[in-house]
C-alpha positions in Angstrom: 20.8 73.2 66.2 22.7 73.0 63.7 26.4 71.4 63.5 27.9 75.3 62.8 26.5 76.1 65.6 26.6 72.9 67.4 30.5 73.8 67.9 30.6 77.4 67.9 28.4 77.1 71.3 31.7 74.4 72.2 34.1 76.5 71.2 32.9 79.6 73.3 32.0 77.3 76.4 35.9 75.9 75.6 37.2 79.5 75.4 35.1 80.7 78.9 36.8 77.8 80.3 40.4 78.1 79.5 40.4 81.8 80.1 38.4 81.3 84.1 41.4 78.5 84.4 44.2 81.1 82.7 42.5 83.4 85.9 42.9 81.1 89.0 46.9 80.1 87.4 47.4 83.7 87.4 51.1 84.5 88.1 51.8 85.5 92.3 51.6 89.1 92.8 54.6 90.9 93.5 54.8 93.4 97.0 57.7 95.5 97.2 56.5 98.4 99.3 54.7 98.7 103.0 51.6 100.0 100.1 51.5 96.9 97.9 51.8 94.8 101.8 48.7 96.4 103.6 46.3 96.8 100.7 47.4 92.9 100.2 46.8 91.7 103.3 42.3 92.6 102.7 42.1 90.2 100.9 39.8 88.4 101.9 40.2 84.1 102.2 43.7 82.6 102.8 47.2 84.5 102.0 50.8 82.4 101.4 53.4 84.7 100.5 56.7 83.6 99.4 59.3 86.2 101.5 62.5 87.0 99.9 65.5 89.7 100.1 67.1 91.0 97.6 69.8 88.8 97.7 68.9 85.4 96.9 65.8 86.4 95.0 61.8 84.3 96.0 62.2 80.2 95.5 61.1 79.4 92.1 61.4 76.0 92.0 57.5 76.1 94.3 56.2 77.7 92.4 54.2 75.1 90.1 53.6 73.0 93.8 51.1 76.8 94.7 50.1 77.1 91.6 48.3 73.7 91.5 47.4 73.3 95.3 45.9 77.1 93.9 44.0 75.1 91.1 43.0 72.2 92.8 41.5 72.9 96.0 41.9 76.3 96.6 40.5 78.2 93.5 39.8 82.0 95.1 40.1 81.3 98.9 43.7 81.3 98.4 46.0 84.3 96.9 49.3 83.7 96.4 52.2 86.2 96.7 55.9 87.1 97.0 57.1 89.4 99.1 60.5 91.7 99.2 61.5 91.7 103.0 64.0 94.8 102.5 61.8 96.8 102.0 59.0 95.9 104.0 58.1 97.3 107.6 56.8 94.3 109.2 59.5 91.7 106.6 62.1 93.0 108.9 62.8 89.6 110.6 63.4 87.8 107.9 66.0 90.2 106.5 69.8 88.6 105.0 68.3 85.0 105.2 68.5 83.1 102.9 66.4 80.4 104.0 62.6 79.7 101.9 60.4 81.2 103.8 56.1 81.0 103.8 53.8 83.2 105.6 49.9 82.3 106.4 47.6 84.2 106.6 44.5 86.1 107.1 42.1 88.6 107.7 45.3 90.7 108.6 46.4 87.5 111.2 49.7 85.9 110.8 48.7 82.1 111.3 51.6 80.4 110.3 55.2 80.4 109.0 57.0 77.8 107.4 60.8 77.4 106.7 62.3 75.7 104.1 62.4 73.9 100.9 59.8 71.0 101.9 57.0 70.9 99.1 55.2 68.0 101.5 55.5 69.9 104.5 53.9 73.3 102.7 51.3 72.1 101.3 49.9 69.6 104.2 49.7 73.3 105.9 47.7 74.9 103.6 45.3 72.1 103.3 44.8 72.0 107.1 44.7 76.1 106.9 41.9 76.2 104.2 40.0 74.1 106.4 40.5 76.2 109.5 39.1 78.9 107.7 36.5 77.2 106.3 35.4 76.3 110.1 35.7 80.4 111.0 33.8 81.1 108.4 31.3 79.2 110.1 32.2 80.1 113.8 33.3 76.7 114.9 37.0 78.3 115.5 38.4 81.5 116.2 41.6 83.1 114.4 44.7 83.1 116.7 45.3 87.3 117.2 49.0 87.4 116.2 49.6 90.6 113.8 52.2 89.8 110.8 55.4 90.7 112.5 54.9 89.7 115.9 56.6 85.9 116.4 55.3 82.5 116.4 55.3 79.9 118.6 57.9 78.1 116.6 59.7 81.4 116.1 59.7 82.4 119.7 61.0 78.7 120.5 63.8 79.4 117.3 64.9 82.7 118.4 65.1 81.9 122.7 67.6 79.0 121.3 69.3 81.5 118.9 69.4 84.0 121.9 70.9 81.1 124.5 73.8 80.5 121.5 74.1 84.1 120.9 75.0 84.8 125.2 77.3 81.1 125.3 79.3 82.8 121.9 79.5 86.4 123.5 80.4 85.6 127.0 83.4 82.7 125.5 84.7 85.7 123.3 84.8 87.9 126.6 86.4 85.7 128.4 88.9 85.1 125.8 89.6 88.8 124.9 90.4 90.0 128.4 92.6 86.7 128.3 94.5 88.2 125.9 94.1 91.9 127.2 95.7 90.5 130.2 98.1 88.1 128.4 99.2 91.8 126.5 99.9 93.6 130.2 102.1 91.2 131.3 104.3 91.4 129.1 104.6 94.5 128.4 105.3 94.9 132.2 107.7 92.5 132.1 109.5 94.3 129.6 110.1 97.7 131.6 110.3 95.6 134.2 114.0 95.3 133.5 114.3 99.9 132.8 111.8 101.3 135.6 111.5 98.5 138.9 112.8 101.6 140.9 109.8 104.0 139.6 106.0 104.5 140.0 104.9 107.3 137.3 101.7 109.8 139.1 100.0 112.7 138.2 99.0 116.3 139.6 95.1 116.9 138.0 94.7 120.6 137.8 93.3 122.1 140.2 96.2 120.0 142.2 99.2 121.2 140.9 99.3 124.1 143.7 99.8 121.1 146.1 102.8 119.7 144.8 105.1 120.2 148.3 102.6 118.4 150.6 102.6 114.8 147.7 106.9 114.9 148.3 106.0 115.5 152.3 103.6 112.6 152.6 106.3 110.5 150.4 109.6 111.1 152.6 108.7 109.2 155.3 108.6 105.8 153.2 111.5 106.3 150.9 110.2 107.9 148.2 111.1 111.2 146.3 109.6 113.5 143.4 112.5 112.9 140.5 111.3 114.8 138.0 108.5 116.4 136.9 106.4 117.1 133.9 103.8 119.4 132.7 101.1 117.7 130.3 97.4 118.4 128.0 95.7 115.4 128.6 93.2 114.8 125.2 90.3 112.5 125.3 91.9 109.9 123.9 94.6 109.7 126.3 92.1 110.7 129.1 90.4 107.7 128.0 94.0 105.3 128.7 94.0 106.4 132.0 90.4 105.7 133.3 91.0 102.6 132.3 93.3 102.1 134.9 90.8 104.3 137.3 87.1 104.0 137.4 87.1 108.1 138.8 88.0 109.2 136.2 85.7 107.8 133.3 82.8 110.7 134.6 82.1 113.2 132.6 82.9 115.6 135.2 86.9 113.6 135.6 87.2 114.7 132.3 85.5 118.3 132.4 88.2 118.8 134.6 91.5 117.3 132.8 90.8 117.7 129.0 92.3 120.2 127.7 93.8 121.6 130.8 97.3 121.3 131.7 98.0 118.6 134.6 101.5 117.7 136.2 102.7 114.2 135.7 105.8 113.4 138.2 108.5 110.5 138.5 108.5 109.2 141.7 111.8 107.2 142.7 112.7 104.8 145.5 115.5 105.4 147.5 118.3 102.9 147.6 118.5 101.9 150.9 114.9 101.7 151.3 113.2 97.9 150.8 110.0 97.3 149.1 108.4 97.5 146.4 107.6 101.1 145.1 104.1 101.3 143.6 103.1 100.3 147.2 105.4 102.8 149.0 103.1 105.6 146.8 100.2 104.1 147.3 100.6 103.9 151.2 102.1 106.9 151.5 99.6 108.9 149.6 96.2 106.4 149.5 97.1 104.7 153.0 96.6 101.0 151.4 97.7 98.4 153.6 98.1 101.2 156.7 96.1 99.3 159.5 93.5 101.5 160.9 93.5 104.0 163.8 90.9 104.0 165.7 90.0 107.1 164.0 89.8 106.6 160.5 93.1 109.3 159.0 92.0 111.0 156.0 95.5 111.0 153.8 96.4 113.1 150.6 94.3 111.4 147.7 91.5 112.4 150.0 92.3 116.7 150.5 92.7 116.8 146.8 89.9 115.5 146.1 87.5 118.2 144.4 83.8 117.4 143.4 84.1 113.7 143.3 87.3 114.4 140.7 91.0 112.6 142.1 93.4 114.9 142.4 95.8 112.5 141.6 96.3 109.5 140.3 99.3 106.4 141.6 98.5 103.4 139.6 97.6 100.6 141.9 100.0 98.0 139.9 102.7 97.0 137.5 100.1 96.3 135.2 98.8 100.0 135.8 102.7 101.6 135.6 103.4 100.5 132.9 100.7 101.7 130.9 100.5 105.0 132.4 104.4 105.2 131.4 104.1 104.5 128.3 100.8 107.6 128.6 103.1 110.0 130.5 106.0 109.2 130.5 106.6 108.3 126.1 109.7 109.5 126.0 111.8 108.1 128.1 110.5 104.7 127.3 110.9 105.1 123.9 114.4 105.6 124.0 114.8 102.1 126.2 112.5 100.2 124.8 110.8 99.5 121.8 106.6 100.6 122.0 104.5 97.5 122.1 103.3 95.7 119.1 99.5 96.7 118.1 96.9 93.8 118.7 94.5 92.8 116.7 91.0 93.8 117.1 88.8 90.1 117.5 88.4 88.5 114.1 86.8 86.3 111.9 87.4 84.7 108.6 84.9 84.4 105.5 85.9 82.5 102.2 84.7 82.9 99.0 84.9 81.4 96.0 87.4 82.7 93.6 85.3 84.0 91.1 83.5 86.2 92.9 86.4 88.8 93.9 85.7 91.6 91.6 82.5 92.2 94.0 84.2 91.5 97.0 87.1 93.4 96.6 84.8 96.4 95.4 82.3 96.6 98.9 85.8 96.2 100.8 86.8 99.5 99.3 84.0 101.2 100.8 84.7 103.1 103.3 82.6 101.9 106.8 85.1 97.9 105.5 88.0 99.7 104.7 89.2 99.1 108.1 87.7 96.2 108.6 89.5 94.1 106.3 92.9 92.8 108.4 94.0 90.3 105.4 93.0 88.4 102.3 94.7 86.3 100.1 93.5 83.9 97.5 93.9 79.0 97.7 93.7 76.8 96.6 90.2 76.1 97.6 88.0 75.4 100.5 89.6 73.3 102.5 90.8 75.1 106.3 92.8 72.7 107.9 94.9 73.2 105.1 95.0 75.8 103.3 98.0 76.1 99.7 98.2 80.0 99.4 98.2 81.0 95.5 98.8 84.4 95.8 98.4 87.9 98.5 96.5 89.8 96.7 94.7 90.4 93.2 97.6 91.2 91.0 99.2 88.4 91.6 96.4 85.7 91.1 95.6 87.3 88.1 98.7 87.0 86.4 98.0 82.9 86.7 97.9 81.8 83.2 94.4 79.5 84.9 91.6 79.7 87.1 89.7 77.2 88.7 86.0 77.0 90.0 87.1 74.8 93.3 90.1 78.5 94.2 88.9 80.6 96.7 89.4 84.6 98.5 90.1 84.3 102.3 89.0 87.7 104.1 90.6 87.9 107.6 87.8 90.3 108.4 87.7 92.3 112.0 84.5 92.0 114.4 85.0 94.3 117.4 88.2 96.2 118.4 90.8 94.9 120.9 90.0 98.4 123.6 86.0 98.2 123.7 86.3 100.3 126.2 88.2 103.3 123.9 86.1 103.5 121.7 81.9 104.8 121.3 80.0 101.4 121.6 77.8 102.7 118.5 81.0 102.4 116.2 81.8 98.8 117.7 80.5 96.0 114.5 80.4 92.9 116.7 79.0 91.3 113.3 80.3 90.3 110.1 79.1 93.7 107.3 75.8 92.4 106.0 77.4 93.5 102.0 79.5 90.3 103.0 77.1 87.8 104.0 74.5 89.2 100.7 77.3 88.1 98.1 76.9 84.1 100.0 80.3 83.4 101.6 81.5 79.4 101.3 82.5 79.6 105.0 82.6 81.7 108.2 83.7 81.0 111.9 81.2 80.4 114.5 82.6 82.6 117.1 85.9 85.0 117.2 87.7 82.0 118.8 87.4 79.7 116.1 87.8 82.5 114.0 91.9 83.3 115.2 93.0 80.0 114.8 91.6 79.5 111.3 93.3 82.9 110.6 96.7 81.8 112.0 96.1 79.2 109.0 95.8 81.0 106.6 97.5 84.1 107.4 100.1 83.4 109.3 103.2 85.4 111.1 104.9 87.9 108.5 102.0 86.9 106.0 101.8 91.2 105.1 105.6 91.6 105.2 106.7 92.6 101.5 108.4 90.1 99.8 111.8 90.7 98.5 112.2 90.4 94.7 115.9 89.7 93.8 118.0 91.9 92.2 118.7 91.7 88.5 122.0 89.5 87.5 124.5 92.4 85.4 125.1 91.7 82.2 128.6 90.5 82.2 131.1 91.9 78.6 132.4 89.9 76.4 135.3 90.8 74.7 135.5 90.0 70.8 138.3 89.2 69.6 139.3 90.1 65.5 142.9 90.3 63.5 144.3 93.3 61.5 147.8 93.2 59.0 149.7 95.7 59.8 152.5 96.8 57.1 154.5 94.2 57.9 151.7 91.7 57.0 152.1 91.2 60.6 149.1 89.8 62.2 148.0 91.8 65.1 144.9 90.5 67.4 143.0 93.7 68.8 140.1 93.0 71.3 137.1 94.9 72.4 134.5 94.5 75.2 131.2 93.8 73.1 127.7 93.7 75.3 126.9 90.4 75.1 123.3 91.7 73.7 124.8 93.8 70.8 126.2 90.5 69.5 123.9 88.8 66.7 124.4 86.2 64.4 122.5 84.6 62.0 121.6 81.7 64.4 120.2 84.0 66.8 118.1 85.6 64.0 117.1 82.0 62.7 116.1 81.0 66.2 114.0 84.2 67.0 112.7 84.5 63.7 111.4 80.0 64.4 110.1 81.6 68.0 108.3 84.6 67.2 106.9 82.5 65.0 105.8 79.1 68.1 104.5 82.8 69.6 102.1 83.3 66.3 100.5 79.9 66.5 100.1 79.1 70.0 98.1 82.9 70.0 96.3 81.2 67.3 95.6 78.4 68.6 95.1 79.9 72.1 92.3 82.7 70.3 90.3 79.5 68.8 90.2 77.8 72.0 89.2 80.6 74.3 86.0 81.2 71.3 84.5 77.7 71.9 85.0 78.7 75.5 81.4 79.9 77.1 82.0 80.3 80.4 85.4 81.8 82.1 85.9 80.2 85.1 87.6 82.9 86.4 84.5 85.1 86.7 81.8 83.3 86.3 80.4 80.8 89.2 80.2 77.2 89.0 77.9 75.0 86.9 75.5 73.7 88.5 75.1 70.1 89.7 72.1 67.9 88.2 
């Protein structure tokens, strides 16, 4: 063989070897749909899939290690891919997560899941699964029968632990919400007692209005009279408020009988010479509350007026219910003497982001579903949760600041519920932070609404939302200018004229203005040179990564 042909053959072999190696080190397959996912699962061998979400992206740092494993020990028995969890049904449980995740599958069965960017652990797991794959082929080992959408034992343990934490969190939040609700009701009851301590509101439902005389007769022996009455048509929201006070009004039958039909509200008043609590007297007369039972149970008026499980009469059972009923049934009377109750804030969390993300964040929050969830926001000097330092309360004020820094943050007070869940449709209640904000990578999120209330109180203290009072501009004073004139007798006469200070121009002022203009031009030129030299704007660019 000649040297030329030997060299040619060697080159051909080298090219063939390079091509084979290039085929082995091919890029990972990209899976974006359910069809592509199903097709990839049909491949023989061990499948290692990097699961990612759109807002986080795949783990680029592990690509080199995976390719090395494929070339050295995997070969054609190892297939690599990246899969987008947002658009694949089997990967639904991995959405809205930022932790690197790898799934190991074979023959359409899930073998293992590795979380975290732990290269040594991932390498050991792949090596072990490759050995198991050889044993399966020899018939010495059986694969676990687990579909890709099912949880592995490790995931099940984590899920159980997370569920326990979630239940504890919700119990804590529910207890705090109930305590807050009771405190609001107690405060309102005390406020109304100062004016309506001897009064008890009541209501006859539409089918029981004709029995007003029976009500008056039942109350008379107990020293209570019907002081006033007024027709009232309850709407859906009004009935919900009343149903919170009386569970018998929370049924579908009650809604069909009361909504948009006239009821009769009553103002019951205790006579001056009668002792006792007016609420207890009314309940005893109409419902028999607190009365000793006789040998044969007596049927009270409230029982007689009930029709097909729909109550014919509503009377508050305590002072809290009385306050709520007065606000609903007699709003004009209450409003003439007592200020309306302060609206309660819904449960909320604190979410903290880098201020450089402000445009993306505020563009998300203007969406119809999110606009009502953002209660307050502001810009702060850093991410210090314990001692926040306010920079600006809105975007316009923040943009007016000449210098901005990477450490500056934007804080959001985000509602994750409603103040009265019983008044809302459960499907409309948002109990978790919005996904649209979570995908932007917040620096901090309150662990629950109890902690969130404390943190938001530090960032947004009482009076935060009140408009700032701008100082009135000072009125310009007029300055008198004197000049001399000569009359026919050559006598000096002083004439004074009033000239606004703004109209007085002298040479020194003109020179000063020209000098100021020159300095401003020089500053603008210098500033432009500095801006040209800077490639990153701290106001809108993310902070540089540290090596």
